[in-house]
CHARMM internal coordinates of N, CA and C (Angstrom, degrees):
IC EDIT
DIST 1 N 1 CA 1.4756
DIST 1 CA 1 C 1.5314
ANGL 1 N 1 CA 1 C 109.49
DIST 1 C 2 N 1.3162
ANGL 1 CA 1 C 2 N 115.84
DIHE 1 N 1 CA 1 C 2 N 80.19
DIST 2 N 2 CA 1.4615
ANGL 1 C 2 N 2 CA 118.22
DIHE 1 CA 1 C 2 N 2 CA -179.24
DIST 2 CA 2 C 1.5301
ANGL 2 N 2 CA 2 C 111.09
DIHE 1 C 2 N 2 CA 2 C -120.68
DIST 2 C 3 N 1.3309
ANGL 2 CA 2 C 3 N 115.43
DIHE 2 N 2 CA 2 C 3 N -13.31
DIST 3 N 3 CA 1.4643
ANGL 2 C 3 N 3 CA 119.54
DIHE 2 CA 2 C 3 N 3 CA -179.46
DIST 3 CA 3 C 1.5250
ANGL 3 N 3 CA 3 C 110.63
DIHE 2 C 3 N 3 CA 3 C -61.94
DIST 3 C 4 N 1.3207
ANGL 3 CA 3 C 4 N 116.25
DIHE 3 N 3 CA 3 C 4 N -45.95
DIST 4 N 4 CA 1.4660
ANGL 3 C 4 N 4 CA 120.69
DIHE 3 CA 3 C 4 N 4 CA -178.31
DIST 4 CA 4 C 1.5163
ANGL 4 N 4 CA 4 C 110.14
DIHE 3 C 4 N 4 CA 4 C -63.37
DIST 4 C 5 N 1.3167
ANGL 4 CA 4 C 5 N 116.03
DIHE 4 N 4 CA 4 C 5 N -43.06
DIST 5 N 5 CA 1.4705
ANGL 4 C 5 N 5 CA 120.67
DIHE 4 CA 4 C 5 N 5 CA -179.16
DIST 5 CA 5 C 1.5230
ANGL 5 N 5 CA 5 C 110.56
DIHE 4 C 5 N 5 CA 5 C -63.61
DIST 5 C 6 N 1.3155
ANGL 5 CA 5 C 6 N 115.64
DIHE 5 N 5 CA 5 C 6 N -43.86
DIST 6 N 6 CA 1.4692
ANGL 5 C 6 N 6 CA 120.20
DIHE 5 CA 5 C 6 N 6 CA -179.77
DIST 6 CA 6 C 1.5222
ANGL 6 N 6 CA 6 C 109.90
DIHE 5 C 6 N 6 CA 6 C -64.36
DIST 6 C 7 N 1.3284
ANGL 6 CA 6 C 7 N 115.74
DIHE 6 N 6 CA 6 C 7 N -38.53
DIST 7 N 7 CA 1.4683
ANGL 6 C 7 N 7 CA 120.30
DIHE 6 CA 6 C 7 N 7 CA 179.76
DIST 7 CA 7 C 1.5251
ANGL 7 N 7 CA 7 C 110.44
DIHE 6 C 7 N 7 CA 7 C -62.77
DIST 7 C 8 N 1.3296
ANGL 7 CA 7 C 8 N 115.63
DIHE 7 N 7 CA 7 C 8 N -43.55
DIST 8 N 8 CA 1.4684
ANGL 7 C 8 N 8 CA 121.02
DIHE 7 CA 7 C 8 N 8 CA -179.80
DIST 8 CA 8 C 1.5245
ANGL 8 N 8 CA 8 C 110.08
DIHE 7 C 8 N 8 CA 8 C -64.26
DIST 8 C 9 N 1.3185
ANGL 8 CA 8 C 9 N 115.49
DIHE 8 N 8 CA 8 C 9 N -42.27
DIST 9 N 9 CA 1.4634
ANGL 8 C 9 N 9 CA 120.25
DIHE 8 CA 8 C 9 N 9 CA -179.23
DIST 9 CA 9 C 1.5298
ANGL 9 N 9 CA 9 C 109.84
DIHE 8 C 9 N 9 CA 9 C -63.80
DIST 9 C 10 N 1.3237
ANGL 9 CA 9 C 10 N 115.62
DIHE 9 N 9 CA 9 C 10 N -42.77
DIST 10 N 10 CA 1.4611
ANGL 9 C 10 N 10 CA 120.33
DIHE 9 CA 9 C 10 N 10 CA -179.97
DIST 10 CA 10 C 1.5258
ANGL 10 N 10 CA 10 C 110.18
DIHE 9 C 10 N 10 CA 10 C -61.47
DIST 10 C 11 N 1.3292
ANGL 10 CA 10 C 11 N 115.75
DIHE 10 N 10 CA 10 C 11 N -41.01
DIST 11 N 11 CA 1.4662
ANGL 10 C 11 N 11 CA 120.79
DIHE 10 CA 10 C 11 N 11 CA 179.86
DIST 11 CA 11 C 1.5220
ANGL 11 N 11 CA 11 C 109.97
DIHE 10 C 11 N 11 CA 11 C -63.68
DIST 11 C 12 N 1.3137
ANGL 11 CA 11 C 12 N 115.67
DIHE 11 N 11 CA 11 C 12 N -42.46
DIST 12 N 12 CA 1.4739
ANGL 11 C 12 N 12 CA 121.00
DIHE 11 CA 11 C 12 N 12 CA -179.20
DIST 12 CA 12 C 1.5319
ANGL 12 N 12 CA 12 C 109.45
DIHE 11 C 12 N 12 CA 12 C -61.30
DIST 12 C 13 N 1.3126
ANGL 12 CA 12 C 13 N 117.01
DIHE 12 N 12 CA 12 C 13 N -44.45
DIST 13 N 13 CA 1.4650
ANGL 12 C 13 N 13 CA 121.45
DIHE 12 CA 12 C 13 N 13 CA -179.12
DIST 13 CA 13 C 1.5270
ANGL 13 N 13 CA 13 C 109.87
DIHE 12 C 13 N 13 CA 13 C -66.39
DIST 13 C 14 N 1.3262
ANGL 13 CA 13 C 14 N 115.53
DIHE 13 N 13 CA 13 C 14 N -40.79
DIST 14 N 14 CA 1.4626
ANGL 13 C 14 N 14 CA 119.99
DIHE 13 CA 13 C 14 N 14 CA -179.53
DIST 14 CA 14 C 1.5267
ANGL 14 N 14 CA 14 C 110.35
DIHE 13 C 14 N 14 CA 14 C -61.27
DIST 14 C 15 N 1.3258
ANGL 14 CA 14 C 15 N 114.44
DIHE 14 N 14 CA 14 C 15 N -44.64
DIST 15 N 15 CA 1.4662
ANGL 14 C 15 N 15 CA 119.83
DIHE 14 CA 14 C 15 N 15 CA -179.52
DIST 15 CA 15 C 1.5265
ANGL 15 N 15 CA 15 C 110.25
DIHE 14 C 15 N 15 CA 15 C -64.50
DIST 15 C 16 N 1.3085
ANGL 15 CA 15 C 16 N 115.68
DIHE 15 N 15 CA 15 C 16 N -40.36
DIST 16 N 16 CA 1.4702
ANGL 15 C 16 N 16 CA 120.90
DIHE 15 CA 15 C 16 N 16 CA -178.64
DIST 16 CA 16 C 1.5318
ANGL 16 N 16 CA 16 C 109.35
DIHE 15 C 16 N 16 CA 16 C -63.90
DIST 16 C 17 N 1.3159
ANGL 16 CA 16 C 17 N 116.65
DIHE 16 N 16 CA 16 C 17 N -39.37
DIST 17 N 17 CA 1.4633
ANGL 16 C 17 N 17 CA 120.56
DIHE 16 CA 16 C 17 N 17 CA -179.22
DIST 17 CA 17 C 1.5233
ANGL 17 N 17 CA 17 C 110.07
DIHE 16 C 17 N 17 CA 17 C -72.24
DIST 17 C 18 N 1.3298
ANGL 17 CA 17 C 18 N 115.61
DIHE 17 N 17 CA 17 C 18 N -32.33
DIST 18 N 18 CA 1.4651
ANGL 17 C 18 N 18 CA 120.20
DIHE 17 CA 17 C 18 N 18 CA -178.01
DIST 18 CA 18 C 1.5216
ANGL 18 N 18 CA 18 C 110.79
DIHE 17 C 18 N 18 CA 18 C -73.08
DIST 18 C 19 N 1.3242
ANGL 18 CA 18 C 19 N 114.87
DIHE 18 N 18 CA 18 C 19 N -34.61
DIST 19 N 19 CA 1.4712
ANGL 18 C 19 N 19 CA 119.57
DIHE 18 CA 18 C 19 N 19 CA -177.94
DIST 19 CA 19 C 1.5265
ANGL 19 N 19 CA 19 C 110.72
DIHE 18 C 19 N 19 CA 19 C -60.37
END
COOR INIT
IC SEED 1 N 1 CA 1 C
IC BUILD
């Protein structure tokens, strides 16, 4: 189960870059 974790991490990075 790493897909969900990777998805969450990607979202976090995306948000950080957007901020």
